[in-house]
C-alpha positions as CSV (number, residue, x, y, z in Angstrom):
1,X,1.9,-21.0,-6.5
2,X,5.6,-20.9,-5.4
3,X,7.1,-17.8,-7.0
4,X,10.6,-18.2,-5.7
5,X,12.1,-21.6,-4.8
6,X,12.2,-22.1,-1.1
7,X,15.9,-23.2,-1.2
8,X,16.7,-19.9,-3.1
9,X,14.9,-17.9,-0.4
10,X,16.8,-19.8,2.3
11,X,20.1,-19.2,0.6
12,X,19.4,-15.5,0.1
13,X,18.5,-15.2,3.7
14,X,21.7,-16.9,4.8
15,X,23.7,-14.5,2.7
16,X,22.0,-11.2,3.7
17,X,22.6,-9.0,6.6
18,X,20.2,-9.9,9.4
19,X,17.8,-7.2,10.9
20,X,18.9,-5.3,13.9
21,X,17.7,-6.3,17.4
22,X,14.6,-4.1,17.4
23,X,13.5,-5.3,14.0
24,X,14.2,-8.9,15.0
25,X,11.9,-8.5,18.0
26,X,9.3,-6.8,15.9
27,X,9.3,-9.6,13.4
28,X,9.1,-12.3,16.1
29,X,6.3,-10.5,17.9
30,X,4.3,-10.1,14.7
31,X,4.8,-13.7,13.6
32,X,3.8,-15.0,17.1
33,X,0.9,-12.7,17.9
34,X,-0.7,-11.2,14.7
35,X,-3.3,-13.3,12.9
36,X,-2.3,-11.7,9.6
37,X,1.4,-12.2,10.1
38,X,1.7,-13.3,6.5
39,X,1.4,-9.6,5.6
40,X,4.8,-8.9,7.2
41,X,7.7,-8.0,4.9
42,X,10.5,-10.5,4.7
43,X,13.9,-9.5,6.3
44,X,15.5,-9.6,2.8
45,X,12.9,-7.3,1.3
46,X,13.1,-5.0,4.4
47,X,16.9,-4.7,3.9
48,X,16.3,-4.0,0.2
49,X,13.9,-1.2,1.1
50,X,16.5,0.2,3.5
51,X,19.2,0.1,0.8
52,X,17.0,1.8,-1.7
53,X,16.3,4.6,0.9
54,X,19.9,4.9,1.7
55,X,20.8,5.2,-2.0
56,X,18.1,7.9,-2.6
57,X,18.8,9.7,0.8
58,X,15.2,11.2,0.8
59,X,14.1,14.2,2.8
60,X,10.4,13.2,2.8
61,X,9.1,9.6,2.6
62,X,5.5,8.4,2.5
63,X,4.3,5.0,3.4
64,X,0.7,3.8,2.8
65,X,0.1,0.7,4.9
66,X,2.2,0.7,8.1
67,X,1.1,-2.7,9.4
68,X,3.3,-3.2,12.6
69,X,6.0,-0.7,11.5
70,X,8.8,-2.9,10.2
71,X,9.0,-1.3,6.7
72,X,8.7,2.2,8.1
73,X,11.7,1.6,10.3
74,X,13.6,0.2,7.3
75,X,12.8,3.1,5.0
76,X,13.6,5.7,7.7
77,X,17.2,4.5,8.0
78,X,18.0,6.3,4.7
79,X,16.5,9.6,5.6
80,X,18.6,12.7,5.6
81,X,19.3,14.3,9.0
82,X,16.4,16.7,8.7
83,X,14.1,14.3,6.9
84,X,10.8,12.7,8.0
85,X,8.7,9.7,7.1
86,X,4.9,9.8,7.3
87,X,3.1,6.4,7.4
88,X,-0.6,5.8,7.3
89,X,-2.3,2.8,8.9
90,X,-6.1,2.1,8.9
91,X,-6.1,-0.2,11.9
92,X,-5.6,1.4,15.3
93,X,-4.1,-1.7,17.0
94,X,-1.4,-2.0,14.3
95,X,-0.7,1.7,14.4
96,X,-0.2,1.4,18.2
97,X,2.3,-1.5,17.7
98,X,4.1,0.4,15.1
99,X,4.5,3.4,17.4
100,X,5.9,1.2,20.1
101,X,8.6,-0.3,17.9
102,X,9.4,3.0,16.2
103,X,10.0,4.4,19.7
104,X,12.2,1.4,20.6
105,X,14.2,2.0,17.3
106,X,14.8,5.6,18.4
107,X,13.0,6.9,15.3
108,X,9.9,8.5,16.9
109,X,11.4,12.0,16.1
110,X,11.5,11.1,12.4
111,X,8.5,8.9,11.8
112,X,4.9,10.2,12.1
113,X,2.2,7.5,12.3
114,X,-1.2,8.6,11.0
115,X,-4.2,6.4,11.8
116,X,-7.2,6.4,9.4
117,X,-8.1,6.2,5.8
118,X,-5.3,7.2,3.5
119,X,-7.7,8.8,1.0
120,X,-8.7,11.3,3.8
121,X,-5.2,11.8,5.2
122,X,-3.2,12.2,2.0
123,X,-4.7,15.5,1.0
124,X,-3.8,16.9,4.4
125,X,0.0,16.1,4.0
126,X,1.5,19.1,2.2
127,X,4.9,17.6,1.2
128,X,6.9,16.9,-1.9
129,X,7.7,13.2,-1.6
130,X,11.1,11.8,-2.6
131,X,10.1,8.2,-2.0
132,X,6.7,6.5,-1.6
133,X,6.0,2.9,-0.5
134,X,2.5,1.5,-1.3
135,X,1.5,-1.6,0.6
136,X,-2.1,-1.2,1.6
137,X,-5.5,-2.5,0.3
138,X,-5.0,-3.7,-3.3
139,X,-8.3,-2.2,-4.5
140,X,-7.0,1.2,-3.7
141,X,-3.6,0.9,-5.4
142,X,-4.5,3.0,-8.5
143,X,-6.1,5.7,-6.4
144,X,-3.1,5.8,-4.0
145,X,-0.7,5.9,-7.0
146,X,-2.5,8.8,-8.6
147,X,-2.8,10.8,-5.3
148,X,0.9,10.4,-4.5
149,X,2.2,10.8,-8.0
150,X,0.9,14.4,-8.0
151,X,3.1,15.2,-5.0
152,X,6.1,13.1,-6.0
153,X,9.1,15.1,-7.2
154,X,10.5,14.6,-10.6
155,X,12.9,11.8,-10.5
156,X,11.3,10.5,-7.3
157,X,10.3,6.9,-6.7
158,X,7.1,5.0,-5.9
159,X,7.6,1.4,-4.7
160,X,4.5,-0.8,-4.9
161,X,4.5,-4.2,-3.0
162,X,2.6,-7.4,-3.8
163,X,2.4,-6.8,-7.5
164,X,2.5,-10.5,-8.3
165,X,-0.1,-11.2,-5.6
166,X,0.8,-14.8,-4.8
167,X,1.1,-15.6,-8.5
168,X,-2.6,-15.0,-9.1
169,X,-1.9,-12.2,-11.6
170,X,-0.2,-14.9,-13.8
171,X,-3.4,-16.8,-14.2
172,X,-5.5,-16.5,-17.4
173,X,-8.0,-15.1,-16.8
174,X,-7.1,-13.3,-13.6
175,X,-9.9,-14.0,-11.0
176,X,-10.8,-12.4,-7.7
177,X,-11.1,-8.9,-6.4
178,X,-7.6,-8.4,-5.2
179,X,-5.7,-10.1,-8.1
180,X,-7.9,-8.2,-10.6
181,X,-7.1,-4.9,-8.8
182,X,-3.3,-5.6,-8.7
183,X,-3.3,-6.6,-12.4
184,X,-5.3,-3.5,-13.3
185,X,-2.7,-1.4,-11.3
186,X,0.2,-3.1,-13.1
187,X,-1.4,-2.4,-16.5
188,X,-2.1,1.2,-15.4
189,X,1.5,1.8,-14.5
190,X,2.8,0.1,-17.6
191,X,0.7,2.4,-19.8
192,X,1.6,5.6,-17.9
193,X,3.9,7.8,-20.0
194,X,4.7,9.9,-16.9
195,X,6.9,7.1,-15.4
196,X,9.2,4.3,-16.1
197,X,9.2,1.1,-14.1
198,X,10.8,-2.2,-13.4
199,X,9.1,-5.1,-11.6
200,X,11.4,-7.2,-9.3
201,X,10.5,-10.8,-8.5
202,X,11.5,-10.6,-4.8
203,X,9.0,-12.4,-2.5
204,X,5.5,-11.3,-3.8
205,X,6.8,-8.9,-6.4
206,X,7.9,-5.2,-6.0
207,X,7.6,-2.5,-8.6
208,X,10.0,0.3,-8.7
209,X,8.5,3.3,-10.4
210,X,10.3,6.5,-11.3
211,X,8.6,9.8,-12.2
212,X,10.0,11.3,-15.4
């Protein structure tokens, strides 16, 4: 299902600031060499994440699902001088690629890459988060949300990616493990009185969730 018309996406890309040289290289390398390159964030969404981070000016950022490091680099650009970003990646090869490009971006003093299961790593991170980005396995979304919401400051934000899941959450009934998990997550957030949220129809859907 085409969620956004391809001509609209091309027009938006043409009228958005392009990624810097390091991010451009990272995008090209991922598209060329990674068999799951479709998981890569679009340049426009990456710039949106950068803008959100710059507006919030967070001290502590958490990312669940590093992939090859593009979104971590984008989010880190809004950090305060003494700030840090912790990102968690399950796959060692992707974590290694992320570390390489984080170093090339000159952000290895601000970004910490953790390799392993987020459910195990999260309880070890004793921070109060200003901003959280969730873009990992969809079945774990509700658990990641609950774990991070506990440590999110009042007024802080959780951003959840792929909340439209290729349009499959729009089907009736919703079928499949991942679409069902994403739909359950969306309903969970909608019914949560601890937060308010807005779902943005950029690319595969992005939910902005603010803790009250």
